[in-house]
Biotite code that builds the C-alpha atoms (Angstrom):
import biotite.structure as struc

atoms = struc.array([
    struc.Atom([0.000, 0.000, 0.000], chain_id="A", res_id=1, res_name="MET", atom_name="CA", element="C"),
    struc.Atom([2.552, 2.537, -1.205], chain_id="A", res_id=2, res_name="LYS", atom_name="CA", element="C"),
    struc.Atom([0.063, 5.144, -2.395], chain_id="A", res_id=3, res_name="LEU", atom_name="CA", element="C"),
    struc.Atom([-2.100, 5.670, 0.686], chain_id="A", res_id=4, res_name="VAL", atom_name="CA", element="C"),
    struc.Atom([-3.163, 9.339, 0.970], chain_id="A", res_id=5, res_name="ASN", atom_name="CA", element="C"),
    struc.Atom([-2.587, 9.862, -2.755], chain_id="A", res_id=6, res_name="GLU", atom_name="CA", element="C"),
    struc.Atom([-5.216, 10.688, -5.370], chain_id="A", res_id=7, res_name="MET", atom_name="CA", element="C"),
    struc.Atom([-4.753, 9.410, -8.927], chain_id="A", res_id=8, res_name="ALA", atom_name="CA", element="C"),
    struc.Atom([-6.539, 10.796, -11.977], chain_id="A", res_id=9, res_name="LEU", atom_name="CA", element="C"),
    struc.Atom([-6.670, 8.315, -14.868], chain_id="A", res_id=10, res_name="VAL", atom_name="CA", element="C"),
    struc.Atom([-8.169, 9.483, -18.152], chain_id="A", res_id=11, res_name="THR", atom_name="CA", element="C"),
    struc.Atom([-9.804, 6.927, -20.415], chain_id="A", res_id=12, res_name="GLY", atom_name="CA", element="C"),
    struc.Atom([-10.418, 4.499, -17.574], chain_id="A", res_id=13, res_name="ALA", atom_name="CA", element="C"),
    struc.Atom([-13.341, 2.488, -18.920], chain_id="A", res_id=14, res_name="THR", atom_name="CA", element="C"),
    struc.Atom([-11.336, -0.443, -20.292], chain_id="A", res_id=15, res_name="ARG", atom_name="CA", element="C"),
    struc.Atom([-7.974, -1.800, -21.368], chain_id="A", res_id=16, res_name="GLY", atom_name="CA", element="C"),
    struc.Atom([-4.899, 0.073, -20.203], chain_id="A", res_id=17, res_name="ILE", atom_name="CA", element="C"),
    struc.Atom([-6.826, 2.808, -18.399], chain_id="A", res_id=18, res_name="GLY", atom_name="CA", element="C"),
    struc.Atom([-8.857, 0.335, -16.385], chain_id="A", res_id=19, res_name="GLN", atom_name="CA", element="C"),
    struc.Atom([-5.727, -1.688, -15.532], chain_id="A", res_id=20, res_name="ALA", atom_name="CA", element="C"),
    struc.Atom([-4.001, 1.485, -14.313], chain_id="A", res_id=21, res_name="CYS", atom_name="CA", element="C"),
    struc.Atom([-6.968, 2.423, -12.139], chain_id="A", res_id=22, res_name="ALA", atom_name="CA", element="C"),
    struc.Atom([-7.115, -1.049, -10.595], chain_id="A", res_id=23, res_name="LEU", atom_name="CA", element="C"),
    struc.Atom([-3.383, -1.185, -9.906], chain_id="A", res_id=24, res_name="ARG", atom_name="CA", element="C"),
    struc.Atom([-3.179, 2.290, -8.381], chain_id="A", res_id=25, res_name="LEU", atom_name="CA", element="C"),
    struc.Atom([-6.175, 1.527, -6.181], chain_id="A", res_id=26, res_name="ALA", atom_name="CA", element="C"),
    struc.Atom([-4.520, -1.716, -5.059], chain_id="A", res_id=27, res_name="ALA", atom_name="CA", element="C"),
    struc.Atom([-1.640, 0.413, -3.777], chain_id="A", res_id=28, res_name="GLU", atom_name="CA", element="C"),
    struc.Atom([-4.054, 2.498, -1.708], chain_id="A", res_id=29, res_name="GLY", atom_name="CA", element="C"),
    struc.Atom([-4.716, 5.512, -3.932], chain_id="A", res_id=30, res_name="ALA", atom_name="CA", element="C"),
    struc.Atom([-8.099, 7.155, -4.286], chain_id="A", res_id=31, res_name="VAL", atom_name="CA", element="C"),
    struc.Atom([-8.837, 6.991, -8.015], chain_id="A", res_id=32, res_name="VAL", atom_name="CA", element="C"),
    struc.Atom([-10.747, 9.328, -10.291], chain_id="A", res_id=33, res_name="VAL", atom_name="CA", element="C"),
    struc.Atom([-11.475, 7.717, -13.647], chain_id="A", res_id=34, res_name="GLY", atom_name="CA", element="C"),
    struc.Atom([-12.787, 9.549, -16.688], chain_id="A", res_id=35, res_name="THR", atom_name="CA", element="C"),
    struc.Atom([-14.978, 8.376, -19.537], chain_id="A", res_id=36, res_name="ALA", atom_name="CA", element="C"),
    struc.Atom([-16.319, 10.080, -22.640], chain_id="A", res_id=37, res_name="THR", atom_name="CA", element="C"),
    struc.Atom([-19.955, 9.024, -22.166], chain_id="A", res_id=38, res_name="SER", atom_name="CA", element="C"),
    struc.Atom([-22.611, 8.261, -19.584], chain_id="A", res_id=39, res_name="ALA", atom_name="CA", element="C"),
    struc.Atom([-22.321, 4.569, -20.476], chain_id="A", res_id=40, res_name="ALA", atom_name="CA", element="C"),
    struc.Atom([-18.596, 4.763, -19.760], chain_id="A", res_id=41, res_name="GLY", atom_name="CA", element="C"),
    struc.Atom([-19.290, 6.279, -16.355], chain_id="A", res_id=42, res_name="LEU", atom_name="CA", element="C"),
    struc.Atom([-21.513, 3.329, -15.513], chain_id="A", res_id=43, res_name="LYS", atom_name="CA", element="C"),
    struc.Atom([-18.728, 0.958, -16.536], chain_id="A", res_id=44, res_name="THR", atom_name="CA", element="C"),
    struc.Atom([-16.276, 2.726, -14.224], chain_id="A", res_id=45, res_name="ILE", atom_name="CA", element="C"),
    struc.Atom([-18.782, 2.800, -11.376], chain_id="A", res_id=46, res_name="ASP", atom_name="CA", element="C"),
    struc.Atom([-19.369, -0.925, -11.813], chain_id="A", res_id=47, res_name="SER", atom_name="CA", element="C"),
    struc.Atom([-15.739, -2.018, -11.719], chain_id="A", res_id=48, res_name="PHE", atom_name="CA", element="C"),
    struc.Atom([-14.998, 0.424, -8.904], chain_id="A", res_id=49, res_name="PHE", atom_name="CA", element="C"),
    struc.Atom([-17.777, -1.167, -6.866], chain_id="A", res_id=50, res_name="ALA", atom_name="CA", element="C"),
    struc.Atom([-16.780, -4.723, -7.801], chain_id="A", res_id=51, res_name="ALA", atom_name="CA", element="C"),
    struc.Atom([-13.180, -4.089, -6.720], chain_id="A", res_id=52, res_name="ASN", atom_name="CA", element="C"),
    struc.Atom([-14.003, -1.866, -3.725], chain_id="A", res_id=53, res_name="GLU", atom_name="CA", element="C"),
    struc.Atom([-12.087, 1.045, -5.219], chain_id="A", res_id=54, res_name="ILE", atom_name="CA", element="C"),
    struc.Atom([-12.341, 4.363, -3.424], chain_id="A", res_id=55, res_name="LYS", atom_name="CA", element="C"),
    struc.Atom([-12.972, 7.144, -5.898], chain_id="A", res_id=56, res_name="GLY", atom_name="CA", element="C"),
    struc.Atom([-15.377, 8.461, -8.471], chain_id="A", res_id=57, res_name="TRP", atom_name="CA", element="C"),
    struc.Atom([-15.968, 8.816, -12.207], chain_id="A", res_id=58, res_name="ALA", atom_name="CA", element="C"),
    struc.Atom([-16.288, 11.925, -14.344], chain_id="A", res_id=59, res_name="PHE", atom_name="CA", element="C"),
    struc.Atom([-17.430, 12.446, -17.924], chain_id="A", res_id=60, res_name="GLU", atom_name="CA", element="C"),
    struc.Atom([-14.605, 14.160, -19.801], chain_id="A", res_id=61, res_name="LEU", atom_name="CA", element="C"),
    struc.Atom([-13.988, 15.200, -23.390], chain_id="A", res_id=62, res_name="ASP", atom_name="CA", element="C"),
    struc.Atom([-10.279, 15.948, -23.647], chain_id="A", res_id=63, res_name="LEU", atom_name="CA", element="C"),
    struc.Atom([-10.784, 17.872, -26.898], chain_id="A", res_id=64, res_name="SER", atom_name="CA", element="C"),
    struc.Atom([-13.083, 20.358, -25.125], chain_id="A", res_id=65, res_name="ASP", atom_name="CA", element="C"),
    struc.Atom([-11.501, 22.993, -22.864], chain_id="A", res_id=66, res_name="ARG", atom_name="CA", element="C"),
    struc.Atom([-14.837, 23.597, -21.132], chain_id="A", res_id=67, res_name="ALA", atom_name="CA", element="C"),
    struc.Atom([-15.070, 19.901, -20.228], chain_id="A", res_id=68, res_name="SER", atom_name="CA", element="C"),
    struc.Atom([-11.569, 19.963, -18.752], chain_id="A", res_id=69, res_name="ILE", atom_name="CA", element="C"),
    struc.Atom([-12.436, 23.111, -16.807], chain_id="A", res_id=70, res_name="ASP", atom_name="CA", element="C"),
    struc.Atom([-15.510, 21.390, -15.351], chain_id="A", res_id=71, res_name="ARG", atom_name="CA", element="C"),
    struc.Atom([-13.335, 18.585, -14.027], chain_id="A", res_id=72, res_name="LEU", atom_name="CA", element="C"),
    struc.Atom([-10.858, 21.046, -12.519], chain_id="A", res_id=73, res_name="LEU", atom_name="CA", element="C"),
    struc.Atom([-13.762, 22.920, -10.915], chain_id="A", res_id=74, res_name="THR", atom_name="CA", element="C"),
    struc.Atom([-14.958, 19.640, -9.398], chain_id="A", res_id=75, res_name="GLU", atom_name="CA", element="C"),
    struc.Atom([-11.556, 19.112, -7.773], chain_id="A", res_id=76, res_name="PHE", atom_name="CA", element="C"),
    struc.Atom([-11.712, 22.671, -6.475], chain_id="A", res_id=77, res_name="GLU", atom_name="CA", element="C"),
    struc.Atom([-15.166, 22.094, -4.960], chain_id="A", res_id=78, res_name="LYS", atom_name="CA", element="C"),
    struc.Atom([-14.039, 18.885, -3.278], chain_id="A", res_id=79, res_name="ARG", atom_name="CA", element="C"),
    struc.Atom([-10.780, 20.471, -2.140], chain_id="A", res_id=80, res_name="GLN", atom_name="CA", element="C"),
    struc.Atom([-9.012, 17.342, -3.362], chain_id="A", res_id=81, res_name="GLN", atom_name="CA", element="C"),
    struc.Atom([-6.454, 17.436, -6.141], chain_id="A", res_id=82, res_name="TRP", atom_name="CA", element="C"),
    struc.Atom([-4.633, 14.630, -7.927], chain_id="A", res_id=83, res_name="PRO", atom_name="CA", element="C"),
    struc.Atom([-1.082, 13.955, -6.824], chain_id="A", res_id=84, res_name="THR", atom_name="CA", element="C"),
    struc.Atom([-0.808, 11.386, -9.643], chain_id="A", res_id=85, res_name="ILE", atom_name="CA", element="C"),
    struc.Atom([-1.962, 12.105, -13.196], chain_id="A", res_id=86, res_name="LEU", atom_name="CA", element="C"),
    struc.Atom([-2.092, 9.378, -15.838], chain_id="A", res_id=87, res_name="VAL", atom_name="CA", element="C"),
    struc.Atom([-2.704, 10.889, -19.276], chain_id="A", res_id=88, res_name="ASN", atom_name="CA", element="C"),
    struc.Atom([-4.108, 7.807, -20.965], chain_id="A", res_id=89, res_name="ASN", atom_name="CA", element="C"),
    struc.Atom([-7.249, 9.021, -22.769], chain_id="A", res_id=90, res_name="GLY", atom_name="CA", element="C"),
    struc.Atom([-6.848, 8.851, -26.554], chain_id="A", res_id=91, res_name="ALA", atom_name="CA", element="C"),
    struc.Atom([-8.631, 8.295, -29.848], chain_id="A", res_id=92, res_name="ILE", atom_name="CA", element="C"),
    struc.Atom([-7.477, 7.125, -33.259], chain_id="A", res_id=93, res_name="ASN", atom_name="CA", element="C"),
    struc.Atom([-8.656, 8.148, -36.728], chain_id="A", res_id=94, res_name="ARG", atom_name="CA", element="C"),
    struc.Atom([-6.394, 6.168, -39.025], chain_id="A", res_id=95, res_name="ASP", atom_name="CA", element="C"),
    struc.Atom([-5.749, 6.776, -42.693], chain_id="A", res_id=96, res_name="GLY", atom_name="CA", element="C"),
    struc.Atom([-2.901, 7.263, -45.153], chain_id="A", res_id=97, res_name="LEU", atom_name="CA", element="C"),
    struc.Atom([-1.573, 10.815, -45.030], chain_id="A", res_id=98, res_name="ALA", atom_name="CA", element="C"),
    struc.Atom([-2.616, 11.622, -48.613], chain_id="A", res_id=99, res_name="LEU", atom_name="CA", element="C"),
    struc.Atom([-6.201, 10.686, -47.780], chain_id="A", res_id=100, res_name="ARG", atom_name="CA", element="C"),
    struc.Atom([-6.353, 11.835, -44.169], chain_id="A", res_id=101, res_name="LEU", atom_name="CA", element="C"),
    struc.Atom([-9.045, 14.416, -43.586], chain_id="A", res_id=102, res_name="ARG", atom_name="CA", element="C"),
    struc.Atom([-8.079, 17.616, -41.806], chain_id="A", res_id=103, res_name="ASP", atom_name="CA", element="C"),
    struc.Atom([-10.747, 16.990, -39.173], chain_id="A", res_id=104, res_name="GLU", atom_name="CA", element="C"),
    struc.Atom([-9.248, 13.569, -38.378], chain_id="A", res_id=105, res_name="ASP", atom_name="CA", element="C"),
    struc.Atom([-5.800, 15.093, -37.892], chain_id="A", res_id=106, res_name="TRP", atom_name="CA", element="C"),
    struc.Atom([-7.241, 17.861, -35.712], chain_id="A", res_id=107, res_name="ASP", atom_name="CA", element="C"),
    struc.Atom([-9.390, 15.532, -33.598], chain_id="A", res_id=108, res_name="ALA", atom_name="CA", element="C"),
    struc.Atom([-6.526, 13.173, -32.741], chain_id="A", res_id=109, res_name="VAL", atom_name="CA", element="C"),
    struc.Atom([-4.075, 15.966, -31.873], chain_id="A", res_id=110, res_name="LEU", atom_name="CA", element="C"),
    struc.Atom([-6.727, 17.853, -29.885], chain_id="A", res_id=111, res_name="ALA", atom_name="CA", element="C"),
    struc.Atom([-7.591, 14.816, -27.751], chain_id="A", res_id=112, res_name="THR", atom_name="CA", element="C"),
    struc.Atom([-4.320, 12.917, -27.467], chain_id="A", res_id=113, res_name="ASN", atom_name="CA", element="C"),
    struc.Atom([-1.886, 15.814, -27.081], chain_id="A", res_id=114, res_name="LEU", atom_name="CA", element="C"),
    struc.Atom([-3.516, 19.205, -26.562], chain_id="A", res_id=115, res_name="THR", atom_name="CA", element="C"),
    struc.Atom([-6.052, 17.795, -24.104], chain_id="A", res_id=116, res_name="GLY", atom_name="CA", element="C"),
    struc.Atom([-3.274, 16.175, -22.088], chain_id="A", res_id=117, res_name="ALA", atom_name="CA", element="C"),
    struc.Atom([-1.456, 19.528, -21.994], chain_id="A", res_id=118, res_name="PHE", atom_name="CA", element="C"),
    struc.Atom([-4.475, 21.466, -20.715], chain_id="A", res_id=119, res_name="HIS", atom_name="CA", element="C"),
    struc.Atom([-5.336, 18.856, -18.091], chain_id="A", res_id=120, res_name="LEU", atom_name="CA", element="C"),
    struc.Atom([-1.725, 18.633, -16.916], chain_id="A", res_id=121, res_name="THR", atom_name="CA", element="C"),
    struc.Atom([-1.484, 22.402, -16.686], chain_id="A", res_id=122, res_name="LYS", atom_name="CA", element="C"),
    struc.Atom([-4.648, 22.496, -14.595], chain_id="A", res_id=123, res_name="GLY", atom_name="CA", element="C"),
    struc.Atom([-3.381, 19.853, -12.173], chain_id="A", res_id=124, res_name="CYS", atom_name="CA", element="C"),
    struc.Atom([0.127, 21.308, -11.907], chain_id="A", res_id=125, res_name="LEU", atom_name="CA", element="C"),
    struc.Atom([-0.880, 24.266, -9.753], chain_id="A", res_id=126, res_name="ARG", atom_name="CA", element="C"),
    struc.Atom([-1.879, 22.040, -6.846], chain_id="A", res_id=127, res_name="ALA", atom_name="CA", element="C"),
    struc.Atom([1.118, 19.735, -7.346], chain_id="A", res_id=128, res_name="MET", atom_name="CA", element="C"),
    struc.Atom([3.469, 22.723, -7.332], chain_id="A", res_id=129, res_name="THR", atom_name="CA", element="C"),
    struc.Atom([1.892, 24.080, -4.159], chain_id="A", res_id=130, res_name="LYS", atom_name="CA", element="C"),
    struc.Atom([2.122, 20.666, -2.473], chain_id="A", res_id=131, res_name="ALA", atom_name="CA", element="C"),
    struc.Atom([5.678, 20.247, -3.783], chain_id="A", res_id=132, res_name="ARG", atom_name="CA", element="C"),
    struc.Atom([5.025, 16.725, -5.003], chain_id="A", res_id=133, res_name="LYS", atom_name="CA", element="C"),
    struc.Atom([3.459, 14.973, -7.955], chain_id="A", res_id=134, res_name="GLY", atom_name="CA", element="C"),
    struc.Atom([3.701, 12.209, -10.529], chain_id="A", res_id=135, res_name="ARG", atom_name="CA", element="C"),
    struc.Atom([2.721, 12.804, -14.151], chain_id="A", res_id=136, res_name="ILE", atom_name="CA", element="C"),
    struc.Atom([2.697, 9.718, -16.382], chain_id="A", res_id=137, res_name="ILE", atom_name="CA", element="C"),
    struc.Atom([1.952, 10.079, -20.089], chain_id="A", res_id=138, res_name="ASN", atom_name="CA", element="C"),
    struc.Atom([0.814, 6.982, -21.945], chain_id="A", res_id=139, res_name="ILE", atom_name="CA", element="C"),
    struc.Atom([2.516, 7.218, -25.326], chain_id="A", res_id=140, res_name="SER", atom_name="CA", element="C"),
    struc.Atom([2.896, 4.321, -27.786], chain_id="A", res_id=141, res_name="SER", atom_name="CA", element="C"),
    struc.Atom([5.502, 2.316, -29.664], chain_id="A", res_id=142, res_name="VAL", atom_name="CA", element="C"),
    struc.Atom([4.002, 4.006, -32.731], chain_id="A", res_id=143, res_name="VAL", atom_name="CA", element="C"),
    struc.Atom([5.269, 7.323, -31.374], chain_id="A", res_id=144, res_name="GLY", atom_name="CA", element="C"),
    struc.Atom([8.875, 6.132, -31.637], chain_id="A", res_id=145, res_name="VAL", atom_name="CA", element="C"),
    struc.Atom([8.797, 3.768, -34.633], chain_id="A", res_id=146, res_name="THR", atom_name="CA", element="C"),
    struc.Atom([6.026, 5.245, -36.757], chain_id="A", res_id=147, res_name="GLY", atom_name="CA", element="C"),
    struc.Atom([3.290, 3.212, -38.413], chain_id="A", res_id=148, res_name="ASN", atom_name="CA", element="C"),
    struc.Atom([1.773, 3.437, -41.858], chain_id="A", res_id=149, res_name="SER", atom_name="CA", element="C"),
    struc.Atom([-1.676, 4.986, -41.768], chain_id="A", res_id=150, res_name="GLY", atom_name="CA", element="C"),
    struc.Atom([-1.203, 6.628, -38.382], chain_id="A", res_id=151, res_name="GLN", atom_name="CA", element="C"),
    struc.Atom([0.608, 9.917, -38.992], chain_id="A", res_id=152, res_name="THR", atom_name="CA", element="C"),
    struc.Atom([-1.797, 11.781, -36.706], chain_id="A", res_id=153, res_name="ASN", atom_name="CA", element="C"),
    struc.Atom([-1.673, 9.204, -33.896], chain_id="A", res_id=154, res_name="TYR", atom_name="CA", element="C"),
    struc.Atom([2.121, 8.851, -34.134], chain_id="A", res_id=155, res_name="ALA", atom_name="CA", element="C"),
    struc.Atom([2.585, 12.624, -34.056], chain_id="A", res_id=156, res_name="ALA", atom_name="CA", element="C"),
    struc.Atom([0.434, 12.954, -30.940], chain_id="A", res_id=157, res_name="ALA", atom_name="CA", element="C"),
    struc.Atom([2.104, 10.079, -29.114], chain_id="A", res_id=158, res_name="LYS", atom_name="CA", element="C"),
    struc.Atom([5.587, 11.324, -30.014], chain_id="A", res_id=159, res_name="ALA", atom_name="CA", element="C"),
    struc.Atom([4.480, 14.768, -28.869], chain_id="A", res_id=160, res_name="GLY", atom_name="CA", element="C"),
    struc.Atom([3.580, 13.408, -25.444], chain_id="A", res_id=161, res_name="LEU", atom_name="CA", element="C"),
    struc.Atom([7.152, 12.178, -25.004], chain_id="A", res_id=162, res_name="ILE", atom_name="CA", element="C"),
    struc.Atom([8.675, 15.523, -25.979], chain_id="A", res_id=163, res_name="GLY", atom_name="CA", element="C"),
    struc.Atom([6.162, 17.437, -23.881], chain_id="A", res_id=164, res_name="PHE", atom_name="CA", element="C"),
    struc.Atom([6.985, 15.296, -20.867], chain_id="A", res_id=165, res_name="GLY", atom_name="CA", element="C"),
    struc.Atom([10.747, 15.709, -21.222], chain_id="A", res_id=166, res_name="ARG", atom_name="CA", element="C"),
    struc.Atom([10.512, 19.493, -21.390], chain_id="A", res_id=167, res_name="ALA", atom_name="CA", element="C"),
    struc.Atom([8.042, 19.608, -18.509], chain_id="A", res_id=168, res_name="LEU", atom_name="CA", element="C"),
    struc.Atom([10.268, 17.363, -16.379], chain_id="A", res_id=169, res_name="ALA", atom_name="CA", element="C"),
    struc.Atom([12.962, 20.043, -16.584], chain_id="A", res_id=170, res_name="ARG", atom_name="CA", element="C"),
    struc.Atom([10.502, 22.754, -15.580], chain_id="A", res_id=171, res_name="GLU", atom_name="CA", element="C"),
    struc.Atom([8.958, 21.106, -12.508], chain_id="A", res_id=172, res_name="VAL", atom_name="CA", element="C"),
    struc.Atom([11.686, 18.849, -11.161], chain_id="A", res_id=173, res_name="GLY", atom_name="CA", element="C"),
    struc.Atom([12.688, 21.377, -8.505], chain_id="A", res_id=174, res_name="SER", atom_name="CA", element="C"),
    struc.Atom([9.171, 21.047, -7.084], chain_id="A", res_id=175, res_name="ARG", atom_name="CA", element="C"),
    struc.Atom([9.589, 17.292, -6.546], chain_id="A", res_id=176, res_name="ASN", atom_name="CA", element="C"),
    struc.Atom([7.304, 16.538, -9.489], chain_id="A", res_id=177, res_name="ILE", atom_name="CA", element="C"),
    struc.Atom([8.363, 13.773, -11.878], chain_id="A", res_id=178, res_name="THR", atom_name="CA", element="C"),
    struc.Atom([7.185, 13.461, -15.462], chain_id="A", res_id=179, res_name="VAL", atom_name="CA", element="C"),
    struc.Atom([7.621, 10.230, -17.385], chain_id="A", res_id=180, res_name="ASN", atom_name="CA", element="C"),
    struc.Atom([6.164, 8.402, -20.370], chain_id="A", res_id=181, res_name="ALA", atom_name="CA", element="C"),
    struc.Atom([5.258, 4.802, -20.995], chain_id="A", res_id=182, res_name="ILE", atom_name="CA", element="C"),
    struc.Atom([5.237, 3.572, -24.586], chain_id="A", res_id=183, res_name="ALA", atom_name="CA", element="C"),
    struc.Atom([3.231, 0.333, -24.800], chain_id="A", res_id=184, res_name="PRO", atom_name="CA", element="C"),
    struc.Atom([3.632, -1.937, -27.772], chain_id="A", res_id=185, res_name="GLY", atom_name="CA", element="C"),
    struc.Atom([0.778, -4.134, -28.948], chain_id="A", res_id=186, res_name="PHE", atom_name="CA", element="C"),
    struc.Atom([-1.401, -4.986, -25.981], chain_id="A", res_id=187, res_name="ILE", atom_name="CA", element="C"),
    struc.Atom([-4.132, -7.635, -25.857], chain_id="A", res_id=188, res_name="ASP", atom_name="CA", element="C"),
    struc.Atom([-7.198, -5.374, -26.027], chain_id="A", res_id=189, res_name="THR", atom_name="CA", element="C"),
    struc.Atom([-10.488, -5.209, -27.912], chain_id="A", res_id=190, res_name="ASP", atom_name="CA", element="C"),
    struc.Atom([-8.685, -3.627, -30.873], chain_id="A", res_id=191, res_name="MET", atom_name="CA", element="C"),
    struc.Atom([-6.032, -6.340, -31.249], chain_id="A", res_id=192, res_name="THR", atom_name="CA", element="C"),
    struc.Atom([-8.586, -9.107, -30.687], chain_id="A", res_id=193, res_name="ARG", atom_name="CA", element="C"),
    struc.Atom([-10.417, -7.863, -33.769], chain_id="A", res_id=194, res_name="ALA", atom_name="CA", element="C"),
    struc.Atom([-7.401, -8.617, -35.988], chain_id="A", res_id=195, res_name="LEU", atom_name="CA", element="C"),
    struc.Atom([-7.554, -11.515, -38.419], chain_id="A", res_id=196, res_name="SER", atom_name="CA", element="C"),
    struc.Atom([-5.357, -14.525, -37.695], chain_id="A", res_id=197, res_name="GLU", atom_name="CA", element="C"),
    struc.Atom([-3.065, -13.533, -40.557], chain_id="A", res_id=198, res_name="GLU", atom_name="CA", element="C"),
    struc.Atom([-2.670, -10.020, -39.170], chain_id="A", res_id=199, res_name="GLN", atom_name="CA", element="C"),
    struc.Atom([-2.079, -11.383, -35.688], chain_id="A", res_id=200, res_name="ARG", atom_name="CA", element="C"),
    struc.Atom([0.671, -13.750, -36.842], chain_id="A", res_id=201, res_name="GLN", atom_name="CA", element="C"),
    struc.Atom([2.342, -10.986, -38.836], chain_id="A", res_id=202, res_name="SER", atom_name="CA", element="C"),
    struc.Atom([2.324, -8.824, -35.728], chain_id="A", res_id=203, res_name="LEU", atom_name="CA", element="C"),
    struc.Atom([3.708, -11.542, -33.466], chain_id="A", res_id=204, res_name="LEU", atom_name="CA", element="C"),
    struc.Atom([6.575, -12.121, -35.885], chain_id="A", res_id=205, res_name="ALA", atom_name="CA", element="C"),
    struc.Atom([7.844, -8.621, -35.023], chain_id="A", res_id=206, res_name="GLN", atom_name="CA", element="C"),
    struc.Atom([7.885, -9.282, -31.264], chain_id="A", res_id=207, res_name="ILE", atom_name="CA", element="C"),
    struc.Atom([10.852, -11.224, -29.810], chain_id="A", res_id=208, res_name="PRO", atom_name="CA", element="C"),
    struc.Atom([8.738, -12.467, -26.876], chain_id="A", res_id=209, res_name="LEU", atom_name="CA", element="C"),
    struc.Atom([6.250, -13.775, -29.466], chain_id="A", res_id=210, res_name="ALA", atom_name="CA", element="C"),
    struc.Atom([3.137, -12.660, -27.593], chain_id="A", res_id=211, res_name="ARG", atom_name="CA", element="C"),
    struc.Atom([1.026, -9.596, -27.036], chain_id="A", res_id=212, res_name="LEU", atom_name="CA", element="C"),
    struc.Atom([1.355, -7.669, -23.824], chain_id="A", res_id=213, res_name="GLY", atom_name="CA", element="C"),
    struc.Atom([-1.351, -7.429, -21.182], chain_id="A", res_id=214, res_name="LYS", atom_name="CA", element="C"),
    struc.Atom([-2.972, -4.249, -19.946], chain_id="A", res_id=215, res_name="ALA", atom_name="CA", element="C"),
    struc.Atom([-1.746, -5.237, -16.485], chain_id="A", res_id=216, res_name="GLU", atom_name="CA", element="C"),
    struc.Atom([1.851, -4.951, -17.723], chain_id="A", res_id=217, res_name="ASP", atom_name="CA", element="C"),
    struc.Atom([1.271, -1.253, -18.278], chain_id="A", res_id=218, res_name="VAL", atom_name="CA", element="C"),
    struc.Atom([-0.688, -0.868, -15.036], chain_id="A", res_id=219, res_name="GLY", atom_name="CA", element="C"),
    struc.Atom([2.218, -2.345, -13.082], chain_id="A", res_id=220, res_name="ASN", atom_name="CA", element="C"),
    struc.Atom([4.646, 0.113, -14.676], chain_id="A", res_id=221, res_name="ALA", atom_name="CA", element="C"),
    struc.Atom([2.362, 3.050, -13.903], chain_id="A", res_id=222, res_name="VAL", atom_name="CA", element="C"),
    struc.Atom([2.139, 1.967, -10.263], chain_id="A", res_id=223, res_name="ALA", atom_name="CA", element="C"),
    struc.Atom([5.948, 1.789, -10.097], chain_id="A", res_id=224, res_name="PHE", atom_name="CA", element="C"),
    struc.Atom([6.457, 5.253, -11.617], chain_id="A", res_id=225, res_name="LEU", atom_name="CA", element="C"),
    struc.Atom([3.866, 6.640, -9.191], chain_id="A", res_id=226, res_name="ALA", atom_name="CA", element="C"),
    struc.Atom([5.569, 5.045, -6.195], chain_id="A", res_id=227, res_name="SER", atom_name="CA", element="C"),
    struc.Atom([8.257, 6.397, -3.827], chain_id="A", res_id=228, res_name="PRO", atom_name="CA", element="C"),
    struc.Atom([10.729, 3.924, -5.375], chain_id="A", res_id=229, res_name="GLU", atom_name="CA", element="C"),
    struc.Atom([10.646, 5.941, -8.622], chain_id="A", res_id=230, res_name="ALA", atom_name="CA", element="C"),
    struc.Atom([11.317, 9.311, -6.999], chain_id="A", res_id=231, res_name="SER", atom_name="CA", element="C"),
    struc.Atom([14.609, 9.776, -8.881], chain_id="A", res_id=232, res_name="TYR", atom_name="CA", element="C"),
    struc.Atom([13.243, 8.850, -12.308], chain_id="A", res_id=233, res_name="ILE", atom_name="CA", element="C"),
    struc.Atom([12.035, 11.691, -14.494], chain_id="A", res_id=234, res_name="THR", atom_name="CA", element="C"),
    struc.Atom([12.036, 12.640, -18.166], chain_id="A", res_id=235, res_name="GLY", atom_name="CA", element="C"),
    struc.Atom([12.323, 9.034, -19.256], chain_id="A", res_id=236, res_name="THR", atom_name="CA", element="C"),
    struc.Atom([10.278, 6.757, -21.521], chain_id="A", res_id=237, res_name="THR", atom_name="CA", element="C"),
    struc.Atom([9.641, 3.185, -20.432], chain_id="A", res_id=238, res_name="LEU", atom_name="CA", element="C"),
    struc.Atom([9.102, 0.871, -23.409], chain_id="A", res_id=239, res_name="HIS", atom_name="CA", element="C"),
    struc.Atom([6.755, -2.062, -22.780], chain_id="A", res_id=240, res_name="ILE", atom_name="CA", element="C"),
    struc.Atom([6.612, -3.924, -26.061], chain_id="A", res_id=241, res_name="ASN", atom_name="CA", element="C"),
    struc.Atom([8.106, -7.410, -25.705], chain_id="A", res_id=242, res_name="GLY", atom_name="CA", element="C"),
    struc.Atom([11.251, -6.311, -27.535], chain_id="A", res_id=243, res_name="GLY", atom_name="CA", element="C"),
    struc.Atom([9.473, -4.990, -30.635], chain_id="A", res_id=244, res_name="MET", atom_name="CA", element="C"),
    struc.Atom([11.394, -1.725, -30.204], chain_id="A", res_id=245, res_name="TYR", atom_name="CA", element="C"),
    struc.Atom([14.659, -1.623, -28.290], chain_id="A", res_id=246, res_name="MET", atom_name="CA", element="C"),
    struc.Atom([16.334, 1.560, -27.155], chain_id="A", res_id=247, res_name="ASN", atom_name="CA", element="C"),
])
């Protein structure tokens, strides 16, 4: 129980990596606030919070909408409780080859995956700076470091999170705030389960460990970076990809 008396905000917590992060942080004693983009998503969070006896609450959040982010920050202000741990996990994808990619698909992905993370981080930083402690963990992607055909917008946003975090780590380190990124490879989620067997085998051939990762692998890494044991780690990117990309 290394995170007792800490509050963790996890965006995109309804399933997959976000849900695994929420569960793992709660297991270490943190109060968890999970966000979803819809009322149905809020019910999902409420259900798994109740089933796992997680202390916390859910909030409907659209990361592409400044007003939505402001409403969440106002809620923290009303409760007089602010996150000491922020996991920027919420993201969307609108894939397509660059020559055919619509402007609105580029804008939507950057607005949600990168700009939204910036605005939310900025809003949470004031309280972290005042408290002189904090953990900011940006969920990037292997695509952000290797690239991937048909995902110029997604790759740009995920690479941007890494650069944003490195610069921010230099700005807030003196306040005992660490900023790190995690770049997951291909994780066993709803999206990868929808692949054909041929696609799946082609993917596995690129991974030295010859298997997909689990959402819990990322959740475990988030819990470590949020813990006291990681207090001297900042500005780094942790690659969790089974050896698909080695740095």
